C-alpha positions in Angstrom: 1.0 -1.8 -22.9 -1.0 -4.7 -21.5 -0.4 -6.8 -24.7 3.4 -5.9 -24.4 3.5 -6.8 -20.7 1.7 -10.0 -21.5 4.2 -10.9 -24.2 7.1 -10.2 -21.8 5.7 -12.4 -19.2 5.6 -15.3 -21.6 9.2 -14.6 -22.6 10.7 -13.9 -19.3 9.0 -16.3 -16.9 10.0 -16.0 -13.1 13.5 -16.5 -11.9 14.2 -18.5 -8.7 17.7 -17.5 -7.4 17.6 -20.5 -5.0 17.6 -22.9 -7.7 19.2 -20.7 -10.5 16.5 -21.7 -12.9 13.5 -19.7 -14.7 10.0 -20.9 -14.3 8.5 -20.6 -17.9 4.7 -20.5 -18.4 2.8 -21.3 -21.6 0.2 -19.0 -23.1 -2.5 -21.5 -21.8 -1.2 -21.6 -18.3 -1.2 -17.6 -18.0 -4.6 -17.3 -19.3 -6.0 -19.9 -17.0 -4.6 -18.4 -14.1 -6.0 -15.0 -14.9 -9.3 -16.5 -15.7 -9.4 -18.1 -12.2 -8.4 -15.0 -10.1 -10.8 -14.0 -7.3 -12.7 -10.7 -8.0 -13.9 -10.1 -4.5 -13.0 -10.9 -0.8 -14.5 -10.3 2.4 -12.6 -9.5 5.5 -13.2 -8.6 9.1 -16.0 -9.0 11.7 -19.1 -7.5 12.5 -19.7 -3.8 11.6 -16.1 -3.5 10.4 -16.5 -6.2 7.8 -15.2 -5.0 4.5 -15.4 -6.4 1.0 -12.6 -5.7 -1.7 -13.8 -5.9 -5.3 -12.2 -5.7 -8.6 -12.4 -2.3 -10.4 -12.0 -0.8 -13.7 -11.1 3.0 -14.7 -13.8 5.4 -13.9 -15.6 2.8 -11.4 -18.1 4.6 -9.3 -17.6 1.8 -6.6 -15.0 3.4 -4.2 -11.9 1.4 -3.5 -11.0 0.0 -0.1 -9.0 2.5 1.9 -6.2 1.0 3.9 -4.6 3.3 6.7 -0.8 2.8 7.5 2.5 4.4 8.3 3.8 2.2 5.5 7.2 0.5 6.2 7.9 3.3 8.8 9.8 2.5 11.9 7.9 3.5 15.1 9.1 3.4 18.9 7.3 0.9 21.0 5.7 3.6 23.1 4.0 5.2 20.0 3.1 2.0 18.2 -0.4 1.5 19.7 -1.1 5.2 20.0 -0.3 5.6 16.3 -2.4 2.7 15.2 -5.2 4.0 17.3 -4.8 7.6 15.8 -5.1 5.8 12.2 -8.1 3.5 13.1 -10.2 6.2 15.0 -11.4 7.5 11.5 -14.2 5.3 10.0 -13.4 6.4 6.6 -10.4 4.0 6.8 -11.3 0.4 6.1 -8.2 -1.8 6.8 -5.2 -1.1 8.9 -1.5 -2.0 8.0 0.6 -1.6 11.2 4.0 0.4 11.2 7.2 -1.5 11.9 8.6 -2.2 15.3 12.6 -2.2 15.5 12.7 -3.0 19.2 11.0 -5.6 21.5 11.4 -4.5 25.2 14.3 -2.2 24.1 16.1 -5.0 22.3 16.9 -4.5 18.5 14.9 -6.6 16.2 17.4 -8.3 13.7 16.6 -10.6 10.9 16.6 -14.4 11.6 17.1 -13.9 15.4 14.8 -14.9 18.0 13.6 -11.3 18.3 12.4 -11.3 14.8 10.3 -14.3 15.8 9.0 -12.6 18.9 8.2 -9.3 16.8 5.8 -11.0 14.4 3.5 -11.9 17.4 3.9 -8.5 19.1 3.0 -6.8 15.9 -0.3 -8.8 15.8 -1.1 -8.3 19.4 -0.3 -4.5 19.4 -2.4 -3.6 16.5 -5.3 -5.7 17.7 -5.0 -4.0 21.3 -5.3 -0.6 19.4 -8.3 -1.7 17.3 -10.0 -2.8 20.6 -9.3 0.5 22.3 -11.0 2.5 19.4 -13.9 0.3 19.3 -13.1 -1.5 16.0 -12.2 -5.0 17.1 -13.4 -6.5 13.9 -11.3 -4.3 11.5 -9.6 -6.1 8.8 -5.8 -6.4 9.3 -2.7 -6.6 6.8 0.6 -8.2 7.9 3.1 -9.1 9.1 4.5 -5.7 8.0 7.7 -5.7 10.0 8.9 -9.2 9.3 12.4 -9.0 7.4 12.3 -12.7 6.6 9.7 -15.6 7.1 10.6 -16.3 10.9 8.7 -13.1 11.8 6.1 -13.8 9.4 5.2 -17.3 10.6 5.2 -16.3 14.1 2.6 -13.5 13.3 0.0 -16.1 12.2 0.5 -18.3 15.2 -2.6 -18.7 17.6 -3.3 -15.5 19.2 -1.8 -13.4 16.3 -3.2 -12.4 12.9 -6.4 -14.3 12.3 -6.4 -15.8 8.6 -10.2 -14.9 7.9 -9.6 -11.1 8.6 -5.9 -10.6 7.5 -4.3 -10.3 4.2 -0.8 -11.8 4.2 2.2 -10.1 2.5 4.6 -11.9 0.1 6.5 -9.1 -1.5 9.2 -10.1 -3.9 12.5 -8.4 -4.2 12.7 -7.8 -7.7 9.7 -7.8 -10.3 10.5 -11.2 -11.7 12.4 -13.0 -8.9 10.7 -15.4 -6.7 13.1 -16.8 -4.1 12.2 -19.5 -1.6 11.9 -17.0 1.2 8.8 -15.5 -0.4 7.4 -18.9 -1.5 7.4 -19.9 2.1 5.2 -17.1 2.8 3.0 -17.9 0.0 2.6 -21.7 1.0 1.8 -20.7 4.5 -1.0 -18.3 3.5 -2.7 -20.9 1.4 -2.2 -23.5 4.0 -4.0 -21.5 6.7 -6.5 -20.1 4.1 -5.5 -16.4 4.5 -6.0 -14.0 1.7 -2.6 -13.0 0.1 -0.9 -10.1 -1.4 1.7 -10.7 -4.0 3.5 -7.6 -4.7 6.7 -6.0 -6.1 8.1 -2.5 -6.2 9.6 -1.6 -9.7 11.9 1.5 -10.1 11.9 3.9 -13.1 15.7 4.0 -13.9 16.0 0.3 -12.7 16.0 -2.9 -14.7 13.1 -1.8 -17.0 14.6 1.7 -17.7 12.4 4.6 -18.5 8.8 5.2 -17.6 7.4 3.3 -20.6 9.6 0.1 -19.8 8.4 0.3 -16.3 4.9 0.2 -17.3 5.5 -2.9 -19.4 7.4 -4.4 -16.4 4.7 -3.9 -14.0 2.2 -5.4 -16.3 4.4 -8.6 -16.9 5.1 -8.9 -13.0 1.4 -8.8 -12.2 0.6 -11.5 -14.6 3.5 -13.7 -13.6 2.8 -13.1 -9.9 -0.8 -14.5 -10.5 0.5 -17.5 -12.2 3.2 -18.5 -9.7 1.6 -17.2 -6.5 -2.1 -17.5 -6.6 -2.7 -14.3 -4.9 -6.1 -12.7 -3.7 -4.6 -9.0 -4.6 -1.6 -7.8 -6.5 0.7 -4.7 -5.8 2.5 -3.4 -8.8 4.2 -0.3 -7.5 6.4 1.9 -9.6 8.6 4.4 -7.8 11.0 6.8 -9.4 14.5 5.7 -8.2 15.7 9.3 -7.8 13.4 10.1 -4.9 11.8 6.7 -3.9 8.3 8.1 -4.6 5.4 7.5 -6.9 4.5 11.2 -6.7 6.5 12.9 -9.2 5.5 13.6 -12.8 7.2 10.5 -14.2 6.1 8.1 -11.7 2.4 9.3 -11.7 2.1 8.9 -15.4 3.7 5.5 -15.2 1.6 4.4 -12.4 -1.8 5.5 -13.8 -1.0 4.0 -17.2 0.1 0.7 -15.7 -3.0 0.6 -13.4 -5.3 1.3 -16.4 -3.6 -1.4 -18.5 -3.8 -4.0 -15.8 -7.4 -3.1 -14.7 -8.6 -3.1 -18.3 -6.6 -6.2 -19.4 -7.7 -8.6 -16.7 -9.9 -8.9 -13.5 -7.2 -9.0 -11.0 -7.9 -7.0 -7.7 -5.1 -4.4 -7.8 -3.6 -3.0 -4.7 -1.8 0.4 -4.8 0.3 2.5 -2.4 1.1 6.0 -1.8 4.8 6.9 -1.4 5.6 10.4 -0.3 8.9 11.9 0.4 7.9 15.0 2.6 6.8 14.6 6.3 3.6 15.1 8.4 2.2 18.7 9.3 3.2 19.8 5.9 1.1 20.8 3.0 3.4 19.2 0.8 2.6 15.8 2.3 -1.2 16.3 1.4 -0.4 17.6 -2.0 1.8 14.5 -2.7 -1.1 12.4 -1.4 -3.6 14.1 -3.6 -2.0 13.2 -6.8 -1.0 9.6 -6.4 -4.5 9.0 -4.7 -6.6 10.5 -7.3 -4.3 8.7 -10.1 -4.9 5.3 -8.7 -8.4 5.6 -7.6 -9.7 6.9 -11.1 -7.5 4.1 -12.8 -9.2 1.3 -11.1 -7.3 0.2 -8.1 -9.2 -2.1 -5.8 -7.5 -1.3 -2.4 -5.0 1.5 -1.8 -2.5 1.9 1.0 -1.7 5.3 2.6 0.6 6.8 3.6 4.5 6.6 3.8 5.7 9.9 4.9 9.4 10.8 4.5 9.9 7.7 2.5 10.4 6.1 5.7 13.6 8.1 6.4 12.6 9.4 9.9 11.5 7.1 12.7 8.0 8.1 14.1 7.3 10.7 11.4 3.4 9.7 10.8 0.2 10.5 12.2 -3.6 9.8 11.9 -4.6 12.9 9.9 -2.9 12.2 6.7 -4.4 8.8 6.5 -7.9 10.4 7.0 -7.1 12.9 4.3 -6.0 10.1 1.9 -8.9 7.9 2.6 -11.4 10.8 2.0 -9.6 11.8 -1.3 -9.5 8.2 -2.5 -13.4 7.7 -2.1 -14.4 11.1 -3.3 -12.2 10.7 -6.5 -13.9 7.4 -7.5 -17.3 8.8 -6.8 -17.0 12.2 -8.6 -14.2 12.4 -11.0 -13.7 11.1 -14.6 -9.9 10.5 -16.1 -10.1 13.9 -17.5 -11.2 15.5 -14.4 -8.6 13.8 -12.4 -5.9 14.9 -14.9 -6.7 18.6 -14.5 -6.6 18.4 -10.6 -3.3 16.6 -10.8 -2.0 19.0 -13.1 -3.0 21.9 -10.9 -1.5 20.2 -7.7 1.7 19.0 -9.1 3.6 22.4 -9.5 2.8 23.3 -5.8 5.4 20.7 -4.7 7.6 19.0 -7.5 10.4 21.5 -7.2 10.8 20.6 -3.5 11.1 16.7 -4.2 15.1 16.9 -3.9 14.8 18.9 -0.7 11.6 18.0 0.9 10.3 19.4 4.3 10.9 16.9 7.1 7.7 18.0 8.9 7.1 16.9 12.6 7.0 13.6 14.3 3.9 11.7 15.8 4.1 13.5 19.2 4.7 16.9 17.8 1.8 16.9 15.4 -0.6 14.8 17.5 -2.2 15.4 21.1 -1.1 12.1 22.9 -3.9 12.3 25.2 -6.8 12.6 22.7 -5.0 11.6 19.7 -6.4 14.3 17.8 -4.1 16.4 15.5 -2.6 19.8 16.8 -4.3 22.9 15.6 -1.5 23.7 13.1 -1.9 20.5 11.4 -5.6 20.5 11.3 -5.5 24.0 9.7 -3.1 22.7 7.0 -5.7 19.9 6.3 -8.3 22.3 6.0 -6.5 24.7 3.7 -5.9 21.7 1.3 -9.3 20.5 1.3 -10.7 24.2 0.3 -8.1 24.1 -2.6 -9.5 20.7 -3.7 -13.0 21.8 -3.4 -12.3 25.0 -5.6 -10.5 22.4 -8.2 -14.0 20.4 -8.3 -13.4 17.6 -5.8 -16.2 17.4 -3.2 -15.2 16.4 0.3 -16.1 12.9 1.0 -19.0 12.6 3.6 
């Protein structure tokens, strides 16, 4: 798969829609860019400093766990409490904020001044949350809520995201398309000296067709993004277009196969995400989290982002507990499981939820499954968490301590 992806990268190149031209790379240029990739980076300050390192399949060094409500819209009143609920757990190393769709009650719309304001607000709000939970030096990832470069640039102004503790985000809209809007972000990150995530989401059933084609496409896109964007980490996410998840049988196979091909084929630090369709306070959300997290962990991911409840369909449907669970599973899997062990656990967990993917449980919103005074999960949510952990222990995965 890696050789096929490399050959595809040579043939396709990157398409720039602004110039209507392809950028073609020679074999020598691709090999040179892959040889020069960073294999580790340190972020944050003091006791919260974290080092991300390149990993390979069955690597016993645990990947970095990044807590999030990935891409989820959150009300202003819950933004800081939700970030606090995630960051309070020390098993989580980095935080990616959710998204603000209003500022002082005003809708954030792309390319308006409210988007520009939002970029700075996101940075200030998430840093305030970290200060309140006693983790002011925790590494950051942003600007998550910026639909264009305007909000992105403002987030990195003085007083916003600090370049030496923040991974910038440059996600291309299609796996082999690189518009000026994303190049603007890329250039700014390099100018200010901030680590950069280059990424894309590729769909099974999309341009590259079935799972096998998606694997080849993800490998090619990773290689091309390294050559064209000089990133620190690369996200090559494979989702199933039917559900917008990477937790069903086909996407789990494609994701793990692609991850192993990339981690064995080069030394790039790979970033993975967990994309679920069920909501908080359901065992299905934790089951979905188990399968994709284990698959990525044992396949060599360097840093993993969790979680994305309900596929971002419902505002405020996220909490801290599923992030704690995700981080524990991620690190325990790396420490204790071989690929064969992981495969058996995933095969045991999948039947518990895969027939519900078309009609998943919505679950409960942040204020419904969290005590807003203490930011602790409700008894109901905690009991579900404990039940699923007992099941994992019975299957051979020890709790992370």
